[in-house]
Steps between C-alpha positions, in 0.01 A plus 500: 500500500458590134678809358162688528483429873229228478546176679617214276313166528829350613485719813171345608533327836391144513451244774757222484346165589618148593396167356184515700404856378583646838659855482862486612618848380461779252696615188473731200350320196806539296717329772241222548500431130884524455571270798207264436349573836150327542211753515137509411310548168145491385352368171162618397310335215281780362200404279284745308119489486508223233736289720804559288844515674699824489842425344786738456858555408714665766693807405869478408585703796392245759781381732368136499386318181499808275295479173345161610139415469287444804149377576486659839515853640682535828827557656693514830325545843640804673644494856208482748244453221264200501479276190134603461588874513773442243278302263248781482761775475698318224187407302368852503840648406585266216149498357464876554161482663362608841211335686597142410336239719739344751680206327407159626799309660552152361812339609862571599835324388868555528655590157861410438669558165787675331645632824172643609292386800170642620178393679227540237137551576264442207170696469221543250280805428242606251567836338199642313646847484694615193867441552763767463823302569782667684748611224798455736407127547302395176637538141209317335192321614193306384236262644510128402261220557615203703555294177703785340711543807560133533624485138731794558632385832589162352706650209843646452388818303449719806761525778299454820606597851600171666335578835172584318519178309550310824206686657283426185580127513422485872177697437392252238564210736321686794189542286504129398487382859156380626 
């Protein structure tokens, strides 16, 4: 709990999963992160009416990858929550909108890196509503074209979240398949 009595994100209960994405237990988010316990996450590519991709810098207070840039909205899947439910909830929360269409599931992969491990489901959604990003999650945002994002993602001037970069690379390959 926070000093004001509100629950901290690290208190959120997550399903802990095995290498086949089968639930084997539950743990608070803070413990799952600290111990590197495998859990579930969603990555949602959000495009505006013109087809540009929502890109943002995470706040400095984030427990994982603070102040890094990301081309996805998303986050952890709560205990007992489905990937689809989490994708819609996270997209609406981070974009600051309600009434978003249900994100379209694309593919799932196991992310391993920097002592972190989570099953990652990648989605896409079109957001034609004006965004009001969640200030606790998003320090800065813009919309970039595919070419602009490709140029930024390949450079060293913006520190990108490594799991988002992995999801982005896999998404590009997924879209190139016949």
